[in-house]
MILODREN-557383 format. One record per atom (N, C-alpha, C): x, y, z; residue in three letters. Coordinates in steps of 0.05 Angstrom, whole numbers, padded with zeros to 5 digits, always signed. Example, Ala and Ser with C-alpha at 12.3 -4.5 7.8 and 13.67 -1.06 7.14 Angstrom:
2
+00264-00114+00156Ala +00246-00090+00156Ala +00264-00066+00156Ala +00257-00045+00142Ser +00273-00021+00143Ser +00258+00001+00157Ser 
//
This chain:
76
+03164-01792-01016Met +03184-01780-00999Met +03198-01757-01014Met +03204-01761-01040Val +03218-01740-01055Val +03200-01716-01057Val +03175-01720-01065Arg +03156-01698-01068Arg +03151-01683-01041Arg +03150-01698-01020Arg +03146-01685-00994Arg +03170-01668-00986Arg +03194-01679-00991Ala +03218-01663-00985Ala +03220-01638-01002Ala +03211-01641-01027Gln +03211-01617-01045Gln +03190-01597-01036Gln +03167-01607-01028Ala +03145-01589-01018Ala +03154-01575-00993Ala +03169-01588-00976Asp +03179-01576-00951Asp +03202-01556-00956Asp +03213-01556-00981Gly +03235-01539-00987Gly +03262-01549-00980Gly +03264-01575-00973Asp +03289-01587-00965Asp +03305-01599-00988Asp +03291-01608-01009Leu +03303-01621-01032Leu +03299-01604-01057Leu +03320-01600-01072Arg +03318-01584-01096Arg +03296-01595-01115Arg +03283-01578-01129Asp +03259-01586-01145Asp +03266-01597-01172Asp +03291-01598-01180Asp +03299-01609-01206Asp +03311-01637-01203Asp +03305-01650-01181Val +03314-01678-01176Val +03290-01696-01175Val +03292-01720-01186Asp +03270-01739-01186Asp +03279-01764-01171Asp +03260-01781-01165Ala +03266-01806-01151Ala +03286-01824-01165Ala +03284-01825-01192Gly +03303-01841-01207Gly +03331-01830-01205Gly +03334-01804-01204Asp +03361-01792-01200Asp +03373-01802-01174Asp +03357-01803-01153Leu +03367-01812-01127Leu +03374-01842-01128Leu +03357-01858-01141Ala +03363-01886-01142Ala +03389-01892-01157Ala +03393-01878-01179Leu +03418-01882-01194Leu +03442-01872-01179Leu +03440-01849-01166Met +03462-01838-01151Met +03470-01858-01129Met +03451-01869-01114Met +03458-01887-01093Met +03470-01913-01104Met +03460-01923-01126Ala +03471-01947-01138Ala +03500-01943-01146Ala +03505-01920-01158Leu +03533-01914-01167Leu +03551-01910-01143Leu +03541-01897-01123Leu +03557-01891-01099Leu +03565-01917-01085Leu +03546-01936-01084Leu +03551-01961-01069Leu +03564-01983-01085Leu +03570-01978-01110Arg +03583-01997-01127Arg +03613-01996-01122Arg +03625-02017-01111Pro +03654-02016-01105Pro +03671-02014-01130Pro +03693-02000-01128Ile +03712-01998-01150Ile +03731-02022-01147Ile +03734-02038-01168Pro +03751-02061-01166Pro +03780-02053-01160Pro +03792-02067-01141Gly +03820-02063-01134Gly +03825-02041-01113Gly +03804-02026-01105Leu +03807-02005-01085Leu +03807-02018-01057Leu +03826-02009-01041Arg +03828-02019-01013Arg +03801-02015-00999Arg +03794-02034-00982Ala +03768-02033-00967Ala +03767-02008-00950Ala +03789-02000-00937Glu +03789-01976-00920Glu +03783-01951-00937Glu +03795-01949-00961Leu +03791-01926-00978Leu +03763-01926-00990Leu +03753-01950-00995Thr +03726-01952-01005Thr +03706-01941-00985Thr +03709-01949-00959Gln +03691-01939-00938Gln +03694-01909-00934Gln +03719-01899-00934Arg +03723-01870-00930Arg +03710-01855-00953Arg +03713-01865-00977Ser +03702-01850-01000Ser +03671-01851-01000Ser +03659-01873-00992Val +03630-01875-00991Val +03620-01855-00970Val +03632-01854-00947Asp +03623-01835-00926Asp +03626-01806-00936Asp +03649-01800-00948Arg +03654-01773-00958Arg +03635-01765-00980Arg +03632-01782-01000Tyr +03616-01775-01023Tyr +03587-01776-01018Tyr +03578-01792-00999Leu +03550-01791-00990Leu +03544-01764-00978Leu +03561-01754-00961Ala +03557-01727-00949Ala +03557-01706-00970Ala +03575-01708-00989Leu +03577-01688-01011Leu +03552-01690-01029Leu +03542-01714-01034Met +03519-01718-01051Met +03494-01706-01037Met +03491-01712-01011Leu +03468-01702-00996Leu +03468-01672-00995Leu +03492-01660-00991Asp +03494-01631-00991Asp +03486-01619-01017Asp +03493-01632-01039Gly +03486-01622-01066Gly +03456-01625-01072Gly +03442-01641-01057Leu +03413-01645-01062Leu +03396-01624-01047Leu +03408-01610-01029Arg +03393-01591-01013Arg +03383-01568-01030Arg +03359-01559-01024Ala +03348-01536-01038Ala +03361-01511-01026Ala +03361-01491-01042Gly +03372-01465-01033Gly +03369-01444-01054Gly +03372-01419-01047Pro +03368-01397-01066Pro +03390-01395-01087Pro +03414-01405-01082Asp +03436-01401-01100Asp +03444-01426-01116Asp +03427-01446-01118Ile +03434-01470-01133Ile +03434-01465-01163Ile +03452-01478-01176Gln +03453-01478-01206Gln +03434-01500-01216Gln +03417-01493-01234Arg +03398-01513-01245Arg +03413-01536-01259Arg +03403-01560-01256Leu +03415-01583-01268Leu +03408-01584-01298Leu +03427-01595-01314Pro +03421-01597-01343Pro +03400-01620-01347Pro +03384-01617-01368Asp +03365-01638-01376Asp +03343-01640-01355Asp +03325-01658-01359Ser +03303-01663-01340Ser +03311-01685-01321Ser +03297-01687-01298Gly +03302-01707-01278Gly +03296-01735-01289Gly +03310-01755-01278Ile +03305-01782-01285Ile +03284-01793-01266Ile +03261-01801-01277Gly +03240-01812-01260Gly +03241-01842-01259Gly +03226-01853-01241Leu +03225-01882-01239Leu +03214-01895-01264Leu +03196-01881-01278Ala +03185-01892-01303Ala +03207-01896-01324Ala +03229-01880-01322Asp +03251-01883-01342Asp +03264-01910-01340Asp +03262-01924-01318Phe +03275-01950-01315Phe +03259-01972-01329Phe +03235-01968-01336Gly +03218-01989-01347Gly +03223-01996-01377Gly +03234-01978-01393Gly +03236-01983-01421Gly +03264-01990-01431Gly +03276-02010-01419Ala +03304-02016-01427Ala +03305-02031-01453Ala 
//
């Protein structure tokens, strides 16, 4: 899915599947003590912001380092 979106020009080419997995895990991890209403608002807002930042385009700034691939999760 990642490669297809990149080939279609919809997803920036310096993002890998592992990047997406970690981003979603961090986004969906609740912050202890945060009100449920604020948690939901922040998830909705930051998911939209995250998806916007993943879009390919001519003016994107390259990400530092290389993408995190699914293989990076295997050697803990």
